[in-house]
Kinemage of the C-alpha trace (Angstrom):
@kinemage 1
@onewidth
@group {chain A} dominant
@subgroup {mainchain}
@vectorlist {calphas} color= white
{ca met a 1} P -49.804 9.747 9.935
{ca lys a 2} L -49.433 6.258 8.473
{ca ile a 3} L -47.042 7.669 5.747
{ca leu a 4} L -44.713 9.042 8.407
{ca lys a 5} L -44.734 5.674 10.137
{ca tyr a 6} L -43.845 3.901 6.941
{ca leu a 7} L -41.085 6.366 6.021
{ca phe a 8} L -39.720 5.977 9.603
{ca phe a 9} L -39.670 2.179 9.289
{ca ala a 10} L -38.198 2.495 5.732
{ca ala a 11} L -35.405 4.820 6.811
{ca leu a 12} L -34.714 2.458 9.850
{ca ala a 13} L -34.498 -0.526 7.624
{ca leu a 14} L -32.043 1.279 5.330
{ca ile a 15} L -29.882 2.242 8.288
{ca leu a 16} L -29.830 -1.333 9.607
{ca ile a 17} L -28.998 -2.707 6.043
{ca phe a 18} L -26.095 -0.205 5.854
{ca leu a 19} L -24.825 -1.082 9.217
{ca ala a 20} L -25.192 -4.860 8.476
{ca phe a 21} L -22.605 -4.444 5.645
{ca gly a 22} L -20.035 -3.482 8.333
{ca trp a 23} L -21.041 -6.251 10.728
{ca ile a 24} L -20.903 -8.914 7.985
{ca his a 25} L -17.635 -7.555 6.434
{ca pro a 26} L -15.642 -5.827 9.139
{ca thr a 27} L -12.490 -5.976 7.088
{ca val a 28} L -11.927 -5.526 3.377
{ca gln a 29} L -9.318 -7.777 1.989
{ca tyr a 30} L -7.802 -7.630 -1.514
{ca gly a 31} L -4.521 -7.936 -3.341
{ca lys a 32} L -2.738 -7.846 -6.722
{ca glu a 33} L 0.111 -9.803 -8.412
{ca ile a 34} L 2.392 -8.810 -11.216
{ca thr a 35} L 5.418 -10.269 -13.005
{ca val a 36} L 8.298 -8.224 -14.096
{ca asp a 37} L 11.489 -8.889 -16.185
{ca lys a 38} L 13.850 -7.855 -13.435
{ca ser a 39} L 15.514 -9.588 -10.581
{ca ala a 40} L 13.990 -9.516 -7.033
{ca lys a 41} L 16.827 -7.381 -5.951
{ca glu a 42} L 16.090 -4.740 -8.357
{ca ala a 43} L 12.376 -4.966 -8.043
{ca trp a 44} L 12.704 -4.677 -4.273
{ca ala a 45} L 15.056 -1.607 -4.610
{ca val a 46} L 12.563 0.211 -6.839
{ca ala a 47} L 9.537 -0.486 -4.644
{ca gln a 48} L 11.543 0.772 -1.608
{ca asp a 49} L 12.829 3.855 -3.226
{ca glu a 50} L 10.959 6.819 -1.615
{ca ser a 51} L 11.912 9.040 -4.558
{ca lys a 52} L 9.886 6.859 -6.782
{ca phe a 53} L 6.698 6.448 -4.509
{ca asp a 54} L 4.851 9.277 -6.331
{ca gln a 55} L 5.359 7.438 -9.662
{ca trp a 56} L 3.127 4.491 -8.630
{ca leu a 57} L 1.313 5.281 -5.397
{ca ala a 58} L -1.695 7.384 -6.305
{ca gly a 59} L -1.958 10.598 -4.338
{ca phe a 60} L 1.375 10.106 -2.430
{ca lys a 61} L 2.731 13.430 -1.220
{ca ser a 62} L 5.410 12.694 1.435
{ca ile a 63} L 6.957 10.171 3.919
{ca glu a 64} L 8.865 11.205 6.997
{ca leu a 65} L 10.790 9.151 9.630
{ca leu a 66} L 9.236 9.694 13.109
{ca ser a 67} L 11.076 7.050 15.129
{ca gly a 68} L 13.391 4.180 15.004
{ca glu a 69} L 16.110 3.320 12.439
{ca lys a 70} L 14.980 3.858 8.756
{ca gly a 71} L 13.984 0.544 7.073
{ca ala a 72} L 14.128 -1.454 10.229
{ca pro a 73} L 11.236 -3.340 12.098
{ca gly a 74} L 9.361 -1.039 14.555
{ca ser a 75} L 10.336 2.219 12.726
{ca thr a 76} L 7.433 4.604 12.146
{ca tyr a 77} L 6.784 7.144 9.498
{ca lys a 78} L 4.329 10.044 8.806
{ca val a 79} L 2.783 9.374 5.373
{ca val a 80} L 0.775 12.103 3.630
{ca val a 81} L -1.396 11.328 0.665
{ca asn a 82} L -4.176 13.352 -1.173
{ca pro a 83} L -7.217 11.307 -2.011
{ca gly a 84} L -8.243 13.439 -4.947
{ca glu a 85} L -8.682 16.923 -6.428
{ca gly a 86} L -10.286 19.288 -4.026
{ca gln a 87} L -9.946 17.057 -1.038
{ca pro a 88} L -7.729 17.661 1.962
{ca asp a 89} L -4.503 15.856 2.574
{ca phe a 90} L -4.820 12.541 4.600
{ca glu a 91} L -2.237 11.503 7.188
{ca met a 92} L -1.312 8.092 8.304
{ca thr a 93} L 1.282 6.627 10.676
{ca glu a 94} L 3.158 3.739 9.063
{ca thr a 95} L 5.035 1.087 11.016
{ca ile a 96} L 7.232 -1.563 9.479
{ca val a 97} L 6.094 -4.684 11.207
{ca asp a 98} L 8.426 -7.081 9.536
{ca ile a 99} L 10.999 -6.960 6.600
{ca gln a 100} L 13.221 -9.475 4.994
{ca glu a 101} L 15.275 -7.755 2.276
{ca phe a 102} L 14.514 -8.862 -1.347
{ca asp a 103} L 11.734 -11.148 -0.029
{ca his a 104} L 8.886 -9.233 1.776
{ca ile a 105} L 7.921 -6.243 3.888
{ca asp a 106} L 4.753 -6.201 6.236
{ca leu a 107} L 3.428 -2.622 6.927
{ca his a 108} L 0.701 -1.368 9.309
{ca phe a 109} L -0.937 2.087 8.684
{ca asp a 110} L -2.976 3.820 11.260
{ca ser a 111} L -5.167 6.940 10.895
{ca asp a 112} L -8.220 8.522 12.552
{ca val a 113} L -10.657 6.557 10.470
{ca met a 114} L -8.969 3.250 9.677
{ca glu a 115} L -6.209 0.728 10.040
{ca phe a 116} L -4.570 -0.785 7.039
{ca asn a 117} L -2.160 -3.666 6.758
{ca gln a 118} L -0.261 -4.752 3.703
{ca arg a 119} L 2.357 -7.341 2.733
{ca gln a 120} L 4.515 -6.875 -0.307
{ca ser a 121} L 6.346 -10.055 -1.349
{ca phe a 122} L 8.912 -10.623 -4.097
{ca thr a 123} L 9.607 -14.090 -5.654
{ca glu a 124} L 12.173 -14.566 -8.355
{ca ala a 125} L 12.211 -17.528 -10.809
{ca asp a 126} L 13.889 -17.741 -14.248
{ca gly a 127} L 15.138 -14.169 -14.208
{ca lys a 128} L 11.617 -12.763 -13.572
{ca thr a 129} L 10.183 -11.380 -10.306
{ca thr a 130} L 6.559 -11.906 -8.955
{ca val a 131} L 5.567 -8.910 -6.882
{ca arg a 132} L 2.351 -9.655 -4.843
{ca thr a 133} L 0.412 -7.441 -2.462
{ca glu a 134} L -2.038 -8.631 0.314
{ca ser a 135} L -3.902 -5.775 1.905
{ca glu a 136} L -6.568 -5.360 4.535
{ca val a 137} L -8.605 -2.335 5.555
{ca ile a 138} L -10.329 -2.158 8.804
{ca gly a 139} L -12.613 0.830 9.638
{ca lys a 140} L -12.452 2.197 13.191
{ca ser a 141} L -16.195 2.591 13.588
{ca met a 142} L -19.227 0.594 12.415
{ca met a 143} L -20.055 3.426 10.014
{ca thr a 144} L -16.660 3.317 8.358
{ca arg a 145} L -16.607 -0.456 8.236
{ca ser a 146} L -19.974 -0.346 6.500
{ca met a 147} L -18.929 2.397 4.103
{ca phe a 148} L -15.630 0.444 3.156
{ca ala a 149} L -17.420 -2.797 2.735
{ca met a 150} L -20.042 -1.092 0.403
{ca met a 151} L -17.236 0.792 -1.476
{ca glu a 152} L -15.528 -2.545 -2.219
{ca ile a 153} L -18.642 -4.641 -2.797
{ca phe a 154} L -20.394 -2.313 -5.164
{ca ala a 155} L -17.493 -0.293 -6.743
{ca gly a 156} L -14.330 -2.436 -6.182
{ca gln a 157} L -12.668 0.848 -5.013
{ca phe a 158} L -10.004 -0.647 -2.862
{ca ser a 159} L -9.059 -3.495 -5.185
{ca gly a 160} L -9.297 -1.174 -8.173
{ca gln a 161} L -6.922 1.373 -6.706
{ca glu a 162} L -4.596 -1.334 -5.616
{ca ser a 163} L -4.635 -2.799 -9.199
{ca lys a 164} L -3.753 0.706 -10.540
{ca asn a 165} L -0.946 1.177 -8.070
{ca val a 166} L 0.728 -2.195 -8.632
{ca glu a 167} L 0.408 -1.993 -12.548
{ca ala a 168} L 2.115 1.484 -12.090
{ca leu a 169} L 4.791 -0.179 -9.980
{ca lys a 170} L 5.323 -2.630 -12.690
{ca thr a 171} L 5.955 0.094 -15.357
{ca val a 172} L 8.331 1.922 -12.946
{ca ile a 173} L 10.333 -1.327 -12.188
{ca glu a 174} L 10.514 -2.307 -15.941
{ca glu a 175} L 11.649 1.131 -16.889
{ca asn a 176} L 14.161 1.586 -14.111
{ca thr a 177} L 17.595 2.984 -14.974
{ca thr a 178} L 18.826 3.574 -11.434
{ca asp a 179} L 21.798 1.402 -10.528
{ca tyr a 180} L 20.965 0.551 -6.862
{ca tyr a 181} L 23.964 -1.885 -6.527
{ca pro a 182} L 26.997 -0.322 -8.552
{ca ala a 183} L 30.218 -2.332 -8.625
{ca pro a 184} L 32.822 -0.887 -6.138
{ca ala a 185} L 35.244 1.425 -7.887
{ca pro a 186} L 38.714 0.019 -8.039
{ca val a 187} L 41.119 1.460 -5.502
{ca glu a 188} L 44.223 3.187 -6.941
{ca gly a 189} L 46.599 1.010 -5.087
{ca asp a 190} L 44.928 -2.129 -6.571
{ca ser a 191} L 45.654 -1.114 -10.298
{ca leu a 192} L 49.325 -0.396 -9.295
{ca met a 193} L 49.662 -3.868 -7.736
{ca met a 194} L 48.257 -5.606 -10.875
{ca glu a 195} L 50.980 -3.939 -13.093
């Protein structure tokens, strides 16, 4: 009987320790910074190019406008990602909270199990651009908060994935060949007037 009592108290202690992680660390915060040999204008365009998301966002499958004007504050999107092989797709609703072209974008993601906030900022100096992310994950229950806290504290899973994504973004930006801001084609009448 004493063994069962000790096992019960040991199990209870483990549960309380687990829940304490979520109470002490209700949010997980992390970020990453890279510098690229491109202008802020080009780095911004690549980072916002939905056709390139799957090249740097691990597991990205699709994004679909749900409401509002595309790229405007308040607009919402359905984002589908796959967390890993053999796992079901994961859906989130993304909202653009704030956006200033070539400078920053603030995003809020909402799903059944968590909320996720991220700021991407772009700062240009001497022909190079620093891209910085600041992210925050909040579990919607004490169980998910505890699980997320332990995932980050013991395995660095959120910061590690952010680092991989942002390093992949650096490669995509530096290897970019898309001309997002082509010079306007001359109008036929203009060339006649010049002659």
